[in-house]
C-alpha positions as CSV (number, residue, x, y, z in Angstrom):
1,M,195.0,504.4,-45.3
2,S,192.7,504.3,-47.8
3,P,189.0,502.8,-47.1
4,P,188.2,499.3,-48.2
5,T,186.8,498.9,-51.4
6,H,183.9,496.2,-52.4
7,S,183.9,495.0,-55.9
8,P,180.4,494.8,-57.5
9,N,180.6,490.8,-57.7
10,T,180.9,490.8,-53.7
11,S,177.7,493.0,-53.3
12,V,175.6,490.8,-55.7
13,T,176.7,487.8,-53.8
14,Q,175.8,489.2,-50.6
15,A,172.3,490.3,-51.9
16,K,171.4,486.9,-53.1
17,T,172.4,485.3,-49.8
18,D,170.2,487.6,-48.2
19,S,167.4,487.1,-50.4
20,V,167.7,483.4,-50.1
21,N,168.0,483.1,-46.4
22,P,166.0,486.0,-45.0
23,A,166.0,484.6,-41.5
24,S,169.8,484.4,-41.4
25,S,169.9,487.9,-42.6
26,S,167.3,489.0,-40.0
27,N,168.6,487.0,-37.2
28,T,172.2,487.8,-38.0
29,P,172.8,491.4,-37.1
30,S,174.5,493.0,-39.8
31,K,177.5,495.0,-39.1
32,G,176.6,498.2,-38.0
33,V,173.0,497.5,-37.3
34,N,171.8,497.4,-33.8
35,T,169.1,494.4,-33.5
36,Q,167.2,492.9,-30.4
37,Q,166.1,489.0,-30.3
38,R,162.7,487.9,-29.1
39,S,162.1,485.1,-26.5
40,K,159.5,482.3,-27.1
41,R,156.2,482.3,-24.5
42,P,155.7,479.0,-22.8
43,C,152.7,476.9,-23.6
44,P,149.8,477.1,-21.2
45,N,148.0,473.9,-19.7
46,Y,144.7,474.3,-21.5
47,S,146.5,474.3,-24.6
48,P,145.0,471.9,-27.6
49,V,147.9,469.8,-27.1
50,N,147.1,468.8,-23.4
51,E,143.4,468.4,-24.0
52,F,144.1,466.0,-26.8
53,Q,146.5,464.1,-24.4
54,D,143.7,463.9,-21.7
55,L,141.1,463.0,-24.2
56,K,143.6,460.1,-25.5
57,H,144.2,459.0,-22.1
58,V,140.5,459.1,-21.0
59,L,139.7,456.9,-24.0
60,L,142.5,454.4,-23.4
61,E,141.3,454.0,-20.0
62,M,137.8,453.5,-21.1
63,L,138.9,451.0,-23.7
64,S,140.9,449.3,-21.1
65,T,138.0,448.8,-18.9
66,W,135.7,447.6,-21.6
67,K,138.1,445.3,-22.6
68,E,138.5,443.8,-19.1
69,E,134.7,443.8,-18.5
70,Q,134.1,442.1,-22.1
71,E,137.1,439.6,-21.1
72,E,135.1,438.8,-17.7
73,L,132.0,438.3,-19.6
74,F,133.4,436.0,-22.1
75,I,135.2,434.2,-19.1
76,K,131.9,433.9,-17.4
77,F,129.9,432.9,-20.5
78,S,132.6,430.4,-21.4
79,T,132.4,428.7,-17.9
80,D,128.6,428.8,-17.9
81,Q,128.7,427.0,-21.5
82,K,131.3,424.6,-20.0
83,N,129.2,423.6,-17.0
84,T,126.0,423.5,-18.9
85,L,127.7,421.2,-21.7
86,S,129.0,419.3,-18.8
87,K,125.6,418.8,-17.4
88,L,124.2,418.1,-20.7
89,T,126.9,415.3,-21.1
90,T,126.1,414.0,-17.6
91,E,122.3,413.8,-18.3
92,L,122.9,412.5,-22.0
93,T,124.9,409.8,-20.2
94,E,122.5,408.8,-17.9
95,L,119.7,409.0,-20.4
96,K,121.7,406.6,-22.5
97,Q,122.3,404.1,-19.4
98,Q,118.4,404.5,-18.6
99,N,117.6,403.7,-22.3
100,L,120.0,400.5,-22.2
101,A,118.3,399.5,-19.0
102,I,115.0,400.1,-20.5
103,K,116.0,398.2,-23.6
104,K,117.5,395.3,-21.4
105,T,114.1,395.2,-19.6
106,N,112.0,395.2,-22.7
107,E,114.0,392.2,-23.9
108,E,113.6,390.4,-20.5
109,I,109.7,391.1,-20.7
110,E,109.7,390.0,-24.4
111,K,111.5,386.8,-23.7
112,A,108.9,386.3,-20.7
113,V,105.8,387.1,-22.9
114,T,107.4,384.6,-25.4
115,F,107.7,382.0,-22.7
116,I,104.3,382.8,-21.4
117,S,102.8,382.4,-25.1
118,K,104.5,379.2,-25.3
119,Q,103.4,377.8,-22.1
120,Y,99.8,379.0,-22.9
121,D,100.1,377.2,-26.3
122,D,101.1,374.2,-24.3
123,I,98.4,374.5,-21.6
124,F,95.8,375.2,-24.4
125,K,97.1,372.1,-26.4
126,G,96.9,370.1,-22.9
127,C,93.5,371.5,-22.3
128,R,92.2,370.4,-25.9
129,F,93.7,366.9,-25.2
130,A,92.1,366.6,-21.8
131,E,88.6,367.9,-23.3
132,K,88.8,365.0,-25.9
133,E,90.0,362.3,-23.5
134,N,87.2,363.6,-21.0
135,Q,84.7,363.3,-23.7
136,A,85.9,360.0,-24.5
137,Q,85.6,359.0,-20.9
138,K,82.3,360.3,-20.7
139,D,81.2,358.2,-23.8
140,Y,83.0,355.1,-22.1
141,I,81.2,355.7,-18.8
142,Q,77.8,356.2,-20.6
143,N,78.2,353.0,-22.5
144,L,79.1,351.3,-19.0
145,E,75.9,352.9,-17.5
146,L,74.0,351.4,-20.3
147,K,75.6,347.8,-19.9
148,I,74.9,348.1,-16.3
149,Q,71.3,349.3,-16.7
150,D,71.0,346.4,-19.0
151,C,72.4,344.1,-16.5
152,Q,70.3,345.5,-13.8
153,H,67.2,345.0,-16.0
154,R,68.2,341.6,-16.6
155,S,69.0,340.9,-12.8
156,R,65.9,342.2,-11.6
157,P,63.0,340.6,-13.7
158,S,61.7,338.8,-10.8
159,S,62.3,341.4,-8.2
160,I,59.8,343.7,-6.4
161,E,60.2,346.6,-4.2
162,I,58.2,347.3,-0.9
163,R,58.3,350.8,0.6
164,N,57.2,352.4,3.7
165,V,57.4,349.2,5.9
166,P,59.4,350.1,9.1
167,A,62.3,347.9,10.4
168,I,61.7,345.7,13.3
169,N,64.2,345.8,16.3
170,N,67.0,343.3,15.3
171,E,65.6,342.4,12.1
172,T,66.7,339.5,10.3
173,V,66.3,338.0,6.8
174,S,63.6,335.5,8.3
175,D,61.8,338.7,9.5
176,I,61.9,340.1,6.2
177,S,60.7,337.0,4.6
178,S,57.7,336.7,7.0
179,I,56.7,340.3,5.9
180,I,56.8,339.2,2.1
181,T,54.8,336.4,3.0
182,K,52.2,338.6,5.0
183,V,51.7,340.8,2.0
184,G,51.0,337.8,-0.2
185,S,48.3,336.4,2.3
186,A,47.0,339.8,2.7
187,V,46.3,340.5,-1.2
188,G,45.0,336.8,-1.7
189,M,48.2,335.2,-2.9
190,P,49.8,332.5,-0.8
191,L,53.5,332.7,-0.8
192,D,55.7,329.5,0.4
193,A,59.6,329.7,1.1
194,A,60.0,327.8,-2.3
195,R,58.7,330.8,-4.5
196,I,60.9,333.5,-2.4
197,R,64.6,333.4,-3.8
198,D,66.0,336.4,-1.8
199,T,65.0,339.2,0.5
200,Y,66.9,342.3,2.0
201,R,66.6,345.9,2.6
202,L,68.3,348.8,0.6
203,P,70.9,350.7,2.3
204,G,69.8,354.3,3.5
205,K,70.2,357.0,6.0
206,E,69.7,356.4,9.8
207,G,66.2,357.2,10.6
208,T,64.6,356.6,7.4
209,V,62.3,353.7,6.2
210,R,64.4,351.8,3.9
211,P,62.7,349.8,1.0
212,I,62.7,345.9,1.0
213,I,63.6,344.0,-2.0
214,A,62.1,340.5,-2.7
215,E,63.4,338.5,-5.4
216,F,61.0,335.4,-6.5
217,S,61.7,332.3,-8.1
218,S,60.3,333.5,-11.4
219,V,58.9,336.6,-13.4
220,Q,55.5,334.8,-13.3
221,V,55.4,335.0,-9.5
222,K,56.4,338.5,-9.5
223,N,53.9,339.8,-12.2
224,E,51.2,337.5,-10.2
225,L,51.9,339.2,-6.9
226,L,51.8,342.8,-8.6
227,S,48.3,342.2,-10.1
228,C,47.1,340.9,-6.9
229,V,48.1,344.1,-5.2
230,R,46.6,346.2,-7.8
231,K,43.4,344.4,-7.7
232,F,43.2,344.6,-3.8
233,N,44.0,348.3,-3.6
234,K,41.5,348.7,-6.4
235,A,38.8,347.0,-4.5
236,N,39.5,348.6,-1.3
237,S,40.2,352.2,-2.6
238,N,38.3,354.0,0.2
239,S,40.0,353.0,3.4
240,G,41.2,349.6,3.1
241,R,44.4,349.8,0.9
242,L,47.4,347.6,1.7
243,N,48.8,348.9,5.0
244,T,51.1,347.7,7.8
245,T,48.2,346.7,9.9
246,L,46.9,344.1,7.5
247,I,50.5,342.5,7.4
248,G,50.6,342.2,11.2
249,L,53.1,345.1,12.1
250,A,52.3,347.0,15.3
251,G,52.2,350.8,15.6
252,D,50.3,353.4,13.4
253,R,48.7,352.3,10.3
254,R,51.0,353.2,7.3
255,P,50.2,352.7,3.7
256,V,52.3,350.0,1.9
257,Y,53.4,350.4,-1.8
258,V,54.6,347.4,-3.9
259,D,56.1,348.1,-7.2
260,E,58.7,346.6,-9.6
261,H,62.2,346.9,-8.6
262,L,63.7,349.3,-11.1
263,S,67.1,350.9,-11.4
264,G,67.8,354.4,-10.4
265,S,67.9,355.7,-14.2
266,S,64.8,353.8,-15.1
267,R,63.1,355.1,-11.9
268,K,63.8,358.7,-13.0
269,L,62.1,357.9,-16.2
270,F,58.7,357.1,-14.4
271,T,59.0,359.8,-11.9
């Protein structure tokens, strides 16, 4: 049996195949070649791949923890902001209510001030009117006083006033008339009942000596008596001036004063 023969083309094709896929040619044992296949070594724990995985795991945990912390901080911040905003809203509402209350109070005060101002104006007008009316009343009273003084002056042209003559117990008009007659006799001017129109004592406080008023029948009689009294007192200026002893009154001797019967206003002019 003759050996197999290989054509040249077959050899060339085989060579190309081996050159293109050397792994195939190296891993596949050639016919008649004794080859031994090598096994791969296991990857150790400290290999770069494991370190990268551990670092990745640590970073992910750190990021997760940081994220949770940030979320908690954000939730807390958001809650605080909401509480603060709610508190501010409540305070703002209270301030608005207080502002409304103050505004209402101010309006009431303004109304009260306006009312008081109006009342003051009315009172001021009333006071001005009262002042004018009071002045008118004063003028009217002054005119009445002048008229009364004139009437008194006209009604007293023939009257005299005798002072410092004590009253007699149970004194009567006749007793007073007798005193007037005795005064005339003491100064040298006889007076009868026809020349004396009226006699009386002025009112006064209890315990005081009230003056005697004598109204004569004419002004001439009054003037004549006053003239006699002045002459008598002038002639007896040392110790014998007109007194209670000369007119027959018991008790201590007292000076007796005889003047015209003047009104109160006229008397003030001479004092």
